PDB file of the backbone (N, CA, C, O) and the ligand in Angstrom, with CONECT records:
HET     ZN  A 101       1
ATOM      1  N   MET A   1     -14.524  -0.639   4.231  1.00  0.00           N
ATOM      2  CA  MET A   1     -13.909   0.227   5.122  1.00  0.00           C
ATOM      3  C   MET A   1     -14.116   0.089   6.529  1.00  0.00           C
ATOM      4  O   MET A   1     -15.299   0.114   6.868  1.00  0.00           O
ATOM      5  N   THR A   2     -13.246  -0.054   7.457  1.00  0.00           N
ATOM      6  CA  THR A   2     -13.397  -0.249   8.652  1.00  0.00           C
ATOM      7  C   THR A   2     -13.293   1.050   9.471  1.00  0.00           C
ATOM      8  O   THR A   2     -13.055   2.093   8.861  1.00  0.00           O
ATOM      9  N   ASP A   3     -13.458   1.068  10.836  1.00  0.00           N
ATOM     10  CA  ASP A   3     -13.336   2.229  11.782  1.00  0.00           C
ATOM     11  C   ASP A   3     -11.856   2.360  12.204  1.00  0.00           C
ATOM     12  O   ASP A   3     -11.466   3.420  12.693  1.00  0.00           O
ATOM     13  N   ALA A   4     -11.078   1.385  12.043  1.00  0.00           N
ATOM     14  CA  ALA A   4      -9.681   1.354  12.192  1.00  0.00           C
ATOM     15  C   ALA A   4      -8.936   2.070  11.131  1.00  0.00           C
ATOM     16  O   ALA A   4      -9.173   1.801   9.953  1.00  0.00           O
ATOM     17  N   TYR A   5      -7.979   3.038  11.483  1.00  0.00           N
ATOM     18  CA  TYR A   5      -7.205   3.755  10.612  1.00  0.00           C
ATOM     19  C   TYR A   5      -5.865   3.882  11.196  1.00  0.00           C
ATOM     20  O   TYR A   5      -5.621   3.718  12.392  1.00  0.00           O
ATOM     21  N   LEU A   6      -4.945   4.203  10.223  1.00  0.00           N
ATOM     22  CA  LEU A   6      -3.610   4.818  10.553  1.00  0.00           C
ATOM     23  C   LEU A   6      -3.356   6.161  10.324  1.00  0.00           C
ATOM     24  O   LEU A   6      -3.995   6.649   9.390  1.00  0.00           O
ATOM     25  N   ASP A   7      -2.527   6.958  10.977  1.00  0.00           N
ATOM     26  CA  ASP A   7      -2.575   8.365  10.591  1.00  0.00           C
ATOM     27  C   ASP A   7      -1.563   8.459   9.374  1.00  0.00           C
ATOM     28  O   ASP A   7      -1.005   7.448   8.946  1.00  0.00           O
ATOM     29  N   GLY A   8      -1.350   9.717   8.836  1.00  0.00           N
ATOM     30  CA  GLY A   8      -0.808   9.881   7.451  1.00  0.00           C
ATOM     31  C   GLY A   8       0.726   9.557   7.394  1.00  0.00           C
ATOM     32  O   GLY A   8       1.332   9.675   6.329  1.00  0.00           O
ATOM     33  N   ASN A   9       1.383   9.127   8.606  1.00  0.00           N
ATOM     34  CA  ASN A   9       2.694   8.574   8.542  1.00  0.00           C
ATOM     35  C   ASN A   9       2.720   7.309   7.725  1.00  0.00           C
ATOM     36  O   ASN A   9       3.718   6.922   7.116  1.00  0.00           O
ATOM     37  N   ALA A  10       1.672   6.750   7.749  1.00  0.00           N
ATOM     38  CA  ALA A  10       1.720   5.257   6.958  1.00  0.00           C
ATOM     39  C   ALA A  10       1.786   5.376   5.582  1.00  0.00           C
ATOM     40  O   ALA A  10       2.107   4.422   4.873  1.00  0.00           O
ATOM     41  N   LEU A  11       1.467   6.644   5.075  1.00  0.00           N
ATOM     42  CA  LEU A  11       1.901   6.911   3.480  1.00  0.00           C
ATOM     43  C   LEU A  11       3.221   7.075   3.128  1.00  0.00           C
ATOM     44  O   LEU A  11       3.601   6.863   1.977  1.00  0.00           O
ATOM     45  N   ALA A  12       4.148   7.525   4.241  1.00  0.00           N
ATOM     46  CA  ALA A  12       5.296   7.823   3.751  1.00  0.00           C
ATOM     47  C   ALA A  12       6.292   6.583   3.144  1.00  0.00           C
ATOM     48  O   ALA A  12       7.151   6.815   2.293  1.00  0.00           O
ATOM     49  N   GLY A  13       6.106   5.566   3.571  1.00  0.00           N
ATOM     50  CA  GLY A  13       6.849   4.424   2.963  1.00  0.00           C
ATOM     51  C   GLY A  13       6.354   4.153   1.474  1.00  0.00           C
ATOM     52  O   GLY A  13       7.147   4.124   0.532  1.00  0.00           O
ATOM     53  N   PRO A  14       5.143   3.978   1.350  1.00  0.00           N
ATOM     54  CA  PRO A  14       4.679   3.923  -0.131  1.00  0.00           C
ATOM     55  C   PRO A  14       4.941   5.175  -1.066  1.00  0.00           C
ATOM     56  O   PRO A  14       5.173   4.939  -2.252  1.00  0.00           O
ATOM     57  N   LEU A  15       4.924   6.334  -0.678  1.00  0.00           N
ATOM     58  CA  LEU A  15       5.064   7.431  -1.214  1.00  0.00           C
ATOM     59  C   LEU A  15       6.573   7.891  -1.604  1.00  0.00           C
ATOM     60  O   LEU A  15       6.855   8.553  -2.603  1.00  0.00           O
ATOM     61  N   ALA A  16       7.496   7.411  -0.621  1.00  0.00           N
ATOM     62  CA  ALA A  16       8.842   7.652  -0.989  1.00  0.00           C
ATOM     63  C   ALA A  16       9.551   7.154  -2.135  1.00  0.00           C
ATOM     64  O   ALA A  16      10.358   7.875  -2.722  1.00  0.00           O
ATOM     65  N   PRO A  17       9.337   6.109  -2.457  1.00  0.00           N
ATOM     66  CA  PRO A  17       9.873   5.511  -3.745  1.00  0.00           C
ATOM     67  C   PRO A  17       9.118   6.338  -5.166  1.00  0.00           C
ATOM     68  O   PRO A  17       9.723   6.611  -6.203  1.00  0.00           O
ATOM     69  N   ILE A  18       7.924   6.579  -4.934  1.00  0.00           N
ATOM     70  CA  ILE A  18       7.362   7.363  -6.044  1.00  0.00           C
ATOM     71  C   ILE A  18       7.799   8.842  -6.363  1.00  0.00           C
ATOM     72  O   ILE A  18       8.048   9.313  -7.472  1.00  0.00           O
ATOM     73  N   LEU A  19       7.831   9.419  -5.229  1.00  0.00           N
ATOM     74  CA  LEU A  19       8.532  10.819  -5.285  1.00  0.00           C
ATOM     75  C   LEU A  19      10.023  10.782  -5.604  1.00  0.00           C
ATOM     76  O   LEU A  19      10.539  11.845  -5.950  1.00  0.00           O
ATOM     77  N   ALA A  20      10.750   9.720  -5.532  1.00  0.00           N
ATOM     78  CA  ALA A  20      12.068   9.860  -5.877  1.00  0.00           C
ATOM     79  C   ALA A  20      12.532   9.387  -7.167  1.00  0.00           C
ATOM     80  O   ALA A  20      13.740   9.372  -7.406  1.00  0.00           O
ATOM     81  N   VAL A  21      11.569   8.952  -8.127  1.00  0.00           N
ATOM     82  CA  VAL A  21      11.850   8.575  -9.360  1.00  0.00           C
ATOM     83  C   VAL A  21      11.622   9.592 -10.358  1.00  0.00           C
ATOM     84  O   VAL A  21      10.836  10.522 -10.180  1.00  0.00           O
ATOM     85  N   ASP A  22      12.263   9.434 -11.344  1.00  0.00           N
ATOM     86  CA  ASP A  22      12.129  10.496 -12.776  1.00  0.00           C
ATOM     87  C   ASP A  22      10.626  10.538 -13.125  1.00  0.00           C
ATOM     88  O   ASP A  22      10.070   9.535 -13.571  1.00  0.00           O
ATOM     89  N   PRO A  23      10.055  11.546 -12.949  1.00  0.00           N
ATOM     90  CA  PRO A  23       8.394  11.498 -13.155  1.00  0.00           C
ATOM     91  C   PRO A  23       8.094  11.193 -14.654  1.00  0.00           C
ATOM     92  O   PRO A  23       6.974  10.770 -14.939  1.00  0.00           O
ATOM     93  N   THR A  24       9.143  11.406 -15.749  1.00  0.00           N
ATOM     94  CA  THR A  24       9.077  11.151 -16.908  1.00  0.00           C
ATOM     95  C   THR A  24       8.663   9.780 -17.258  1.00  0.00           C
ATOM     96  O   THR A  24       8.005   9.471 -18.250  1.00  0.00           O
ATOM     97  N   THR A  25       9.119   8.980 -16.335  1.00  0.00           N
ATOM     98  CA  THR A  25       8.966   7.523 -16.461  1.00  0.00           C
ATOM     99  C   THR A  25       7.481   7.117 -15.985  1.00  0.00           C
ATOM    100  O   THR A  25       7.126   5.939 -16.012  1.00  0.00           O
ATOM    101  N   ALA A  26       6.793   7.956 -15.632  1.00  0.00           N
ATOM    102  CA  ALA A  26       5.284   7.455 -15.128  1.00  0.00           C
ATOM    103  C   ALA A  26       4.462   7.244 -16.481  1.00  0.00           C
ATOM    104  O   ALA A  26       4.683   7.853 -17.528  1.00  0.00           O
ATOM    105  N   TRP A  27       3.439   6.241 -16.273  1.00  0.00           N
ATOM    106  CA  TRP A  27       2.675   6.087 -17.378  1.00  0.00           C
ATOM    107  C   TRP A  27       1.270   6.187 -16.591  1.00  0.00           C
ATOM    108  O   TRP A  27       1.035   5.853 -15.429  1.00  0.00           O
ATOM    109  N   ARG A  28       0.280   6.821 -17.694  1.00  0.00           N
ATOM    110  CA  ARG A  28      -1.140   7.118 -17.159  1.00  0.00           C
ATOM    111  C   ARG A  28      -2.065   6.342 -18.075  1.00  0.00           C
ATOM    112  O   ARG A  28      -1.861   6.229 -19.284  1.00  0.00           O
ATOM    113  N   HIS A  29      -3.060   5.832 -17.449  1.00  0.00           N
ATOM    114  CA  HIS A  29      -4.324   5.325 -18.255  1.00  0.00           C
ATOM    115  C   HIS A  29      -5.340   6.285 -17.757  1.00  0.00           C
ATOM    116  O   HIS A  29      -5.540   6.633 -16.593  1.00  0.00           O
ATOM    117  N   CYS A  30      -5.961   6.659 -18.873  1.00  0.00           N
ATOM    118  CA  CYS A  30      -7.040   7.649 -18.783  1.00  0.00           C
ATOM    119  C   CYS A  30      -8.315   6.832 -18.490  1.00  0.00           C
ATOM    120  O   CYS A  30      -8.635   5.881 -19.203  1.00  0.00           O
ATOM    121  N   PRO A  31      -9.079   7.253 -17.355  1.00  0.00           N
ATOM    122  CA  PRO A  31     -10.087   6.837 -16.943  1.00  0.00           C
ATOM    123  C   PRO A  31     -11.516   7.146 -17.700  1.00  0.00           C
ATOM    124  O   PRO A  31     -12.568   6.537 -17.505  1.00  0.00           O
ATOM    125  N   ASP A  32     -11.329   8.092 -18.486  1.00  0.00           N
ATOM    126  CA  ASP A  32     -12.438   8.787 -19.375  1.00  0.00           C
ATOM    127  C   ASP A  32     -12.423   8.060 -20.668  1.00  0.00           C
ATOM    128  O   ASP A  32     -13.466   7.644 -21.172  1.00  0.00           O
ATOM    129  N   CYS A  33     -11.165   7.889 -21.255  1.00  0.00           N
ATOM    130  CA  CYS A  33     -11.147   7.450 -22.749  1.00  0.00           C
ATOM    131  C   CYS A  33     -10.363   6.143 -23.017  1.00  0.00           C
ATOM    132  O   CYS A  33     -10.372   5.508 -24.071  1.00  0.00           O
ATOM    133  N   GLY A  34      -9.711   5.862 -21.931  1.00  0.00           N
ATOM    134  CA  GLY A  34      -8.770   4.662 -22.163  1.00  0.00           C
ATOM    135  C   GLY A  34      -7.434   4.781 -22.585  1.00  0.00           C
ATOM    136  O   GLY A  34      -6.673   3.815 -22.529  1.00  0.00           O
ATOM    137  N   VAL A  35      -7.047   5.995 -23.044  1.00  0.00           N
ATOM    138  CA  VAL A  35      -5.692   6.233 -23.458  1.00  0.00           C
ATOM    139  C   VAL A  35      -4.659   5.704 -22.517  1.00  0.00           C
ATOM    140  O   VAL A  35      -4.835   5.812 -21.304  1.00  0.00           O
ATOM    141  N   ARG A  36      -3.681   5.187 -22.969  1.00  0.00           N
ATOM    142  CA  ARG A  36      -2.429   4.935 -22.196  1.00  0.00           C
ATOM    143  C   ARG A  36      -1.304   5.380 -22.734  1.00  0.00           C
ATOM    144  O   ARG A  36      -1.084   5.239 -23.937  1.00  0.00           O
ATOM    145  N   GLY A  37      -0.432   5.987 -21.887  1.00  0.00           N
ATOM    146  CA  GLY A  37       0.876   6.551 -22.380  1.00  0.00           C
ATOM    147  C   GLY A  37       1.720   7.195 -21.362  1.00  0.00           C
ATOM    148  O   GLY A  37       1.283   7.271 -20.213  1.00  0.00           O
ATOM    149  N   PRO A  38       2.778   7.627 -21.626  1.00  0.00           N
ATOM    150  CA  PRO A  38       3.986   8.272 -20.708  1.00  0.00           C
ATOM    151  C   PRO A  38       3.397   9.682 -20.400  1.00  0.00           C
ATOM    152  O   PRO A  38       2.520  10.229 -21.068  1.00  0.00           O
ATOM    153  N   LEU A  39       3.953  10.145 -19.390  1.00  0.00           N
ATOM    154  CA  LEU A  39       3.791  11.582 -18.854  1.00  0.00           C
ATOM    155  C   LEU A  39       4.109  12.688 -20.001  1.00  0.00           C
ATOM    156  O   LEU A  39       3.542  13.776 -20.104  1.00  0.00           O
ATOM    157  N   ALA A  40       5.047  12.226 -20.768  1.00  0.00           N
ATOM    158  CA  ALA A  40       5.406  13.103 -21.804  1.00  0.00           C
ATOM    159  C   ALA A  40       4.415  13.332 -23.008  1.00  0.00           C
ATOM    160  O   ALA A  40       4.495  14.285 -23.783  1.00  0.00           O
ATOM    161  N   GLY A  41       3.449  12.310 -23.063  1.00  0.00           N
ATOM    162  CA  GLY A  41       2.431  12.382 -23.958  1.00  0.00           C
ATOM    163  C   GLY A  41       1.181  13.328 -23.617  1.00  0.00           C
ATOM    164  O   GLY A  41       0.342  13.564 -24.486  1.00  0.00           O
ATOM    165  N   LEU A  42       1.099  13.784 -22.510  1.00  0.00           N
ATOM    166  CA  LEU A  42       0.191  14.761 -22.133  1.00  0.00           C
ATOM    167  C   LEU A  42       0.315  16.088 -22.633  1.00  0.00           C
ATOM    168  O   LEU A  42       1.429  16.525 -22.922  1.00  0.00           O
ATOM    169  N   ARG A  43      -0.841  16.856 -22.780  1.00  0.00           N
ATOM    170  CA  ARG A  43      -0.856  18.211 -23.251  1.00  0.00           C
ATOM    171  C   ARG A  43      -0.802  19.077 -22.172  1.00  0.00           C
ATOM    172  O   ARG A  43      -1.671  19.105 -21.300  1.00  0.00           O
ATOM    173  N   VAL A  44       0.232  19.825 -22.192  1.00  0.00           N
ATOM    174  CA  VAL A  44       0.360  20.842 -20.894  1.00  0.00           C
ATOM    175  C   VAL A  44       0.190  22.354 -21.429  1.00  0.00           C
ATOM    176  O   VAL A  44       0.788  22.831 -22.393  1.00  0.00           O
ATOM    177  N   TYR A  45      -0.762  23.018 -20.594  1.00  0.00           N
ATOM    178  CA  TYR A  45      -1.323  24.276 -20.815  1.00  0.00           C
ATOM    179  C   TYR A  45      -0.807  25.200 -19.633  1.00  0.00           C
ATOM    180  O   TYR A  45      -0.706  24.738 -18.497  1.00  0.00           O
ATOM    181  N   GLY A  46      -0.450  26.647 -19.955  1.00  0.00           N
ATOM    182  CA  GLY A  46       0.037  27.273 -18.881  1.00  0.00           C
ATOM    183  C   GLY A  46       0.770  28.447 -19.401  1.00  0.00           C
ATOM    184  O   GLY A  46       0.668  28.776 -20.583  1.00  0.00           O
ATOM    185  N   PRO A  47       1.508  29.089 -18.553  1.00  0.00           N
ATOM    186  CA  PRO A  47       2.192  28.864 -17.468  1.00  0.00           C
ATOM    187  C   PRO A  47       1.193  29.383 -16.266  1.00  0.00           C
ATOM    188  O   PRO A  47       1.386  29.013 -15.107  1.00  0.00           O
ATOM    189  N   GLU A  48       0.208  30.186 -16.588  1.00  0.00           N
ATOM    190  CA  GLU A  48      -0.575  30.789 -15.370  1.00  0.00           C
ATOM    191  C   GLU A  48      -1.768  30.390 -15.459  1.00  0.00           C
ATOM    192  O   GLU A  48      -2.197  30.255 -16.605  1.00  0.00           O
ATOM    193  N   PRO A  49      -2.611  30.097 -14.404  1.00  0.00           N
ATOM    194  CA  PRO A  49      -2.167  30.259 -13.038  1.00  0.00           C
ATOM    195  C   PRO A  49      -1.243  29.094 -12.587  1.00  0.00           C
ATOM    196  O   PRO A  49      -0.674  29.076 -11.496  1.00  0.00           O
ATOM    197  N   GLY A  50      -1.154  28.191 -13.466  1.00  0.00           N
ATOM    198  CA  GLY A  50      -0.150  27.119 -12.993  1.00  0.00           C
ATOM    199  C   GLY A  50      -0.180  26.289 -14.286  1.00  0.00           C
ATOM    200  O   GLY A  50      -0.774  26.724 -15.272  1.00  0.00           O
ATOM    201  N   LEU A  51       0.497  25.011 -14.303  1.00  0.00           N
ATOM    202  CA  LEU A  51       0.529  23.971 -15.258  1.00  0.00           C
ATOM    203  C   LEU A  51      -0.606  23.177 -15.353  1.00  0.00           C
ATOM    204  O   LEU A  51      -0.890  22.651 -14.277  1.00  0.00           O
ATOM    205  N   THR A  52      -1.468  22.868 -16.416  1.00  0.00           N
ATOM    206  CA  THR A  52      -2.485  21.958 -16.408  1.00  0.00           C
ATOM    207  C   THR A  52      -2.217  20.977 -17.448  1.00  0.00           C
ATOM    208  O   THR A  52      -2.197  21.331 -18.627  1.00  0.00           O
ATOM    209  N   ALA A  53      -1.981  19.613 -17.055  1.00  0.00           N
ATOM    210  CA  ALA A  53      -2.119  18.598 -18.171  1.00  0.00           C
ATOM    211  C   ALA A  53      -3.134  17.932 -18.420  1.00  0.00           C
ATOM    212  O   ALA A  53      -3.846  17.463 -17.532  1.00  0.00           O
ATOM    213  N   ARG A  54      -3.361  17.786 -19.720  1.00  0.00           N
ATOM    214  CA  ARG A  54      -4.547  17.177 -20.055  1.00  0.00           C
ATOM    215  C   ARG A  54      -4.423  15.941 -21.057  1.00  0.00           C
ATOM    216  O   ARG A  54      -3.485  15.864 -21.850  1.00  0.00           O
ATOM    217  N   CYS A  55      -5.453  14.957 -20.968  1.00  0.00           N
ATOM    218  CA  CYS A  55      -5.298  13.731 -21.724  1.00  0.00           C
ATOM    219  C   CYS A  55      -5.171  14.104 -23.323  1.00  0.00           C
ATOM    220  O   CYS A  55      -5.919  14.967 -23.782  1.00  0.00           O
ATOM    221  N   PRO A  56      -4.260  13.471 -24.118  1.00  0.00           N
ATOM    222  CA  PRO A  56      -4.357  13.648 -25.703  1.00  0.00           C
ATOM    223  C   PRO A  56      -5.489  13.052 -26.145  1.00  0.00           C
ATOM    224  O   PRO A  56      -5.787  13.382 -27.293  1.00  0.00           O
ATOM    225  N   GLY A  57      -6.209  12.295 -25.625  1.00  0.00           N
ATOM    226  CA  GLY A  57      -7.331  11.506 -26.088  1.00  0.00           C
ATOM    227  C   GLY A  57      -8.708  12.289 -25.946  1.00  0.00           C
ATOM    228  O   GLY A  57      -9.549  12.307 -26.845  1.00  0.00           O
ATOM    229  N   CYS A  58      -8.834  12.861 -24.862  1.00  0.00           N
ATOM    230  CA  CYS A  58      -9.962  13.465 -24.653  1.00  0.00           C
ATOM    231  C   CYS A  58     -10.156  14.709 -23.615  1.00  0.00           C
ATOM    232  O   CYS A  58     -11.169  15.048 -23.002  1.00  0.00           O
ATOM    233  N   GLU A  59      -8.961  15.226 -23.621  1.00  0.00           N
ATOM    234  CA  GLU A  59      -8.732  16.551 -22.751  1.00  0.00           C
ATOM    235  C   GLU A  59      -9.055  16.595 -21.319  1.00  0.00           C
ATOM    236  O   GLU A  59      -9.247  17.648 -20.713  1.00  0.00           O
ATOM    237  N   ALA A  60      -9.113  15.355 -20.763  1.00  0.00           N
ATOM    238  CA  ALA A  60      -9.437  15.302 -19.275  1.00  0.00           C
ATOM    239  C   ALA A  60      -8.309  15.680 -18.592  1.00  0.00           C
ATOM    240  O   ALA A  60      -7.184  15.273 -18.883  1.00  0.00           O
ATOM    241  N   ILE A  61      -8.623  16.643 -17.460  1.00  0.00           N
ATOM    242  CA  ILE A  61      -7.404  16.847 -16.668  1.00  0.00           C
ATOM    243  C   ILE A  61      -6.745  15.741 -15.991  1.00  0.00           C
ATOM    244  O   ILE A  61      -7.337  14.949 -15.258  1.00  0.00           O
ATOM    245  N   ALA A  62      -5.307  15.704 -16.301  1.00  0.00           N
ATOM    246  CA  ALA A  62      -4.609  14.508 -15.859  1.00  0.00           C
ATOM    247  C   ALA A  62      -3.792  15.046 -14.427  1.00  0.00           C
ATOM    248  O   ALA A  62      -3.606  14.317 -13.452  1.00  0.00           O
ATOM    249  N   LEU A  63      -3.439  16.200 -14.506  1.00  0.00           N
ATOM    250  CA  LEU A  63      -2.732  16.728 -13.513  1.00  0.00           C
ATOM    251  C   LEU A  63      -2.554  18.276 -13.415  1.00  0.00           C
ATOM    252  O   LEU A  63      -2.576  18.970 -14.432  1.00  0.00           O
ATOM    253  N   ARG A  64      -2.402  18.724 -12.352  1.00  0.00           N
ATOM    254  CA  ARG A  64      -2.172  20.359 -12.145  1.00  0.00           C
ATOM    255  C   ARG A  64      -1.086  20.533 -11.218  1.00  0.00           C
ATOM    256  O   ARG A  64      -0.902  19.829 -10.226  1.00  0.00           O
ATOM    257  N   ILE A  65      -0.396  21.476 -11.576  1.00  0.00           N
ATOM    258  CA  ILE A  65       0.822  21.919 -10.774  1.00  0.00           C
ATOM    259  C   ILE A  65       0.734  23.500 -10.597  1.00  0.00           C
ATOM    260  O   ILE A  65       0.611  24.274 -11.546  1.00  0.00           O
ATOM    261  N   THR A  66       0.807  23.860  -9.337  1.00  0.00           N
ATOM    262  CA  THR A  66       0.565  25.428  -9.096  1.00  0.00           C
ATOM    263  C   THR A  66       1.690  25.806  -8.124  1.00  0.00           C
ATOM    264  O   THR A  66       1.811  25.105  -7.120  1.00  0.00           O
ATOM    265  N   THR A  67       2.461  26.759  -8.298  1.00  0.00           N
ATOM    266  CA  THR A  67       3.399  27.320  -7.364  1.00  0.00           C
ATOM    267  C   THR A  67       2.495  28.386  -6.667  1.00  0.00           C
ATOM    268  O   THR A  67       1.514  28.889  -7.215  1.00  0.00           O
ATOM    269  N   GLU A  68       2.946  28.698  -5.333  1.00  0.00           N
ATOM    270  CA  GLU A  68       2.307  29.583  -4.434  1.00  0.00           C
ATOM    271  C   GLU A  68       3.576  30.099  -3.479  1.00  0.00           C
ATOM    272  O   GLU A  68       3.781  29.577  -2.383  1.00  0.00           O
ATOM    273  N   GLY A  69       4.346  31.098  -3.969  1.00  0.00           N
ATOM    274  CA  GLY A  69       5.380  31.417  -3.064  1.00  0.00           C
ATOM    275  C   GLY A  69       6.350  30.169  -2.907  1.00  0.00           C
ATOM    276  O   GLY A  69       6.825  29.664  -3.924  1.00  0.00           O
ATOM    277  N   PRO A  70       6.640  29.683  -1.696  1.00  0.00           N
ATOM    278  CA  PRO A  70       7.623  28.692  -1.592  1.00  0.00           C
ATOM    279  C   PRO A  70       6.896  27.136  -1.649  1.00  0.00           C
ATOM    280  O   PRO A  70       7.438  26.088  -1.297  1.00  0.00           O
ATOM    281  N   PHE A  71       5.691  27.276  -2.124  1.00  0.00           N
ATOM    282  CA  PHE A  71       4.807  26.136  -2.175  1.00  0.00           C
ATOM    283  C   PHE A  71       4.516  25.599  -3.328  1.00  0.00           C
ATOM    284  O   PHE A  71       4.412  26.430  -4.231  1.00  0.00           O
ATOM    285  N   THR A  72       4.309  24.273  -3.692  1.00  0.00           N
ATOM    286  CA  THR A  72       3.967  23.756  -4.855  1.00  0.00           C
ATOM    287  C   THR A  72       2.765  22.771  -4.498  1.00  0.00           C
ATOM    288  O   THR A  72       2.815  21.849  -3.684  1.00  0.00           O
ATOM    289  N   TRP A  73       1.804  23.111  -5.182  1.00  0.00           N
ATOM    290  CA  TRP A  73       0.390  22.438  -5.196  1.00  0.00           C
ATOM    291  C   TRP A  73       0.363  21.374  -6.195  1.00  0.00           C
ATOM    292  O   TRP A  73       0.630  21.731  -7.342  1.00  0.00           O
ATOM    293  N   LEU A  74       0.082  20.073  -5.989  1.00  0.00           N
ATOM    294  CA  LEU A  74       0.010  19.051  -7.030  1.00  0.00           C
ATOM    295  C   LEU A  74      -1.330  18.346  -6.941  1.00  0.00           C
ATOM    296  O   LEU A  74      -1.636  17.920  -5.828  1.00  0.00           O
ATOM    297  N   SER A  75      -2.026  18.192  -7.770  1.00  0.00           N
ATOM    298  CA  SER A  75      -3.540  17.545  -7.924  1.00  0.00           C
ATOM    299  C   SER A  75      -3.420  16.604  -9.236  1.00  0.00           C
ATOM    300  O   SER A  75      -3.147  17.014 -10.364  1.00  0.00           O
ATOM    301  N   LEU A  76      -3.648  15.423  -8.910  1.00  0.00           N
ATOM    302  CA  LEU A  76      -3.457  14.240  -9.787  1.00  0.00           C
ATOM    303  C   LEU A  76      -4.810  13.990 -10.239  1.00  0.00           C
ATOM    304  O   LEU A  76      -5.444  13.089  -9.689  1.00  0.00           O
ATOM    305  N   GLY A  77      -5.425  14.785 -11.328  1.00  0.00           N
ATOM    306  CA  GLY A  77      -6.410  14.226 -12.030  1.00  0.00           C
ATOM    307  C   GLY A  77      -7.754  14.132 -11.237  1.00  0.00           C
ATOM    308  O   GLY A  77      -7.863  14.808 -10.214  1.00  0.00           O
ATOM    309  N   GLY A  78      -8.704  13.394 -11.617  1.00  0.00           N
ATOM    310  CA  GLY A  78      -9.811  13.213 -10.722  1.00  0.00           C
ATOM    311  C   GLY A  78      -9.568  12.090  -9.997  1.00  0.00           C
ATOM    312  O   GLY A  78      -8.465  11.570  -9.835  1.00  0.00           O
ATOM    313  N   PRO A  79     -10.884  11.625  -9.449  1.00  0.00           N
ATOM    314  CA  PRO A  79     -10.835  10.523  -8.428  1.00  0.00           C
ATOM    315  C   PRO A  79     -10.353   9.253  -9.119  1.00  0.00           C
ATOM    316  O   PRO A  79      -9.617   8.550  -8.428  1.00  0.00           O
ATOM    317  N   ASP A  80     -10.606   8.856 -10.259  1.00  0.00           N
ATOM    318  CA  ASP A  80     -10.288   7.674 -11.055  1.00  0.00           C
ATOM    319  C   ASP A  80      -8.845   7.742 -11.785  1.00  0.00           C
ATOM    320  O   ASP A  80      -8.352   6.713 -12.246  1.00  0.00           O
ATOM    321  N   GLY A  81      -8.211   8.941 -11.870  1.00  0.00           N
ATOM    322  CA  GLY A  81      -7.162   9.009 -12.512  1.00  0.00           C
ATOM    323  C   GLY A  81      -5.924   8.537 -11.773  1.00  0.00           C
ATOM    324  O   GLY A  81      -5.868   8.687 -10.552  1.00  0.00           O
ATOM    325  N   ALA A  82      -4.978   8.002 -12.410  1.00  0.00           N
ATOM    326  CA  ALA A  82      -3.548   7.272 -11.797  1.00  0.00           C
ATOM    327  C   ALA A  82      -2.634   7.328 -12.786  1.00  0.00           C
ATOM    328  O   ALA A  82      -2.853   7.331 -13.997  1.00  0.00           O
ATOM    329  N   PHE A  83      -1.447   7.380 -12.140  1.00  0.00           N
ATOM    330  CA  PHE A  83      -0.241   7.337 -12.705  1.00  0.00           C
ATOM    331  C   PHE A  83       0.416   6.105 -12.258  1.00  0.00           C
ATOM    332  O   PHE A  83       0.129   5.719 -11.125  1.00  0.00           O
ATOM    333  N   ARG A  84       1.352   5.338 -13.038  1.00  0.00           N
ATOM    334  CA  ARG A  84       1.938   4.296 -12.611  1.00  0.00           C
ATOM    335  C   ARG A  84       3.458   4.633 -12.470  1.00  0.00           C
ATOM    336  O   ARG A  84       3.893   5.329 -13.388  1.00  0.00           O
ATOM    337  N   PHE A  85       4.250   4.317 -11.610  1.00  0.00           N
ATOM    338  CA  PHE A  85       5.709   4.626 -11.413  1.00  0.00           C
ATOM    339  C   PHE A  85       6.490   3.357 -11.174  1.00  0.00           C
ATOM    340  O   PHE A  85       6.252   2.524 -10.299  1.00  0.00           O
ATOM    341  N   ARG A  86       7.311   3.328 -11.937  1.00  0.00           N
ATOM    342  CA  ARG A  86       8.257   1.974 -11.766  1.00  0.00           C
ATOM    343  C   ARG A  86       9.161   2.350 -10.424  1.00  0.00           C
ATOM    344  O   ARG A  86      10.090   3.157 -10.421  1.00  0.00           O
ATOM    345  N   THR A  87       8.775   1.729  -9.498  1.00  0.00           N
ATOM    346  CA  THR A  87       9.596   1.887  -8.276  1.00  0.00           C
ATOM    347  C   THR A  87      10.397   0.612  -7.759  1.00  0.00           C
ATOM    348  O   THR A  87      10.812   0.580  -6.600  1.00  0.00           O
ATOM    349  N   GLY A  88      10.581  -0.327  -8.555  1.00  0.00           N
ATOM    350  CA  GLY A  88      11.217  -1.555  -8.230  1.00  0.00           C
ATOM    351  C   GLY A  88      11.934  -2.038  -9.561  1.00  0.00           C
ATOM    352  O   GLY A  88      12.572  -3.090  -9.572  1.00  0.00           O
TER     353      GLY A  88
HETATM  354 ZN    ZN A 101      -8.574  10.565 -21.959  1.00  0.00          ZN2+
END
């Protein structure tokens, strides 16, 4: 990492195609147990205080969605969790 950085507007281009696709097409690779699979394969618990999706292999948290009035909070797993979206 260098001292040079861009402001958050630099994320708009890379995020736009991800936020525009059908989320059920996303794939996940669990950093904890190695399971790979589609979003539909996650185990979802809730609905209160929000939806928590866990890995079917090890129960690690893959994502959380919570609504608060007009706002929706989205947390994508831990620091190593990632989803793959087809954007092209
Ligand atoms: Zn797992």
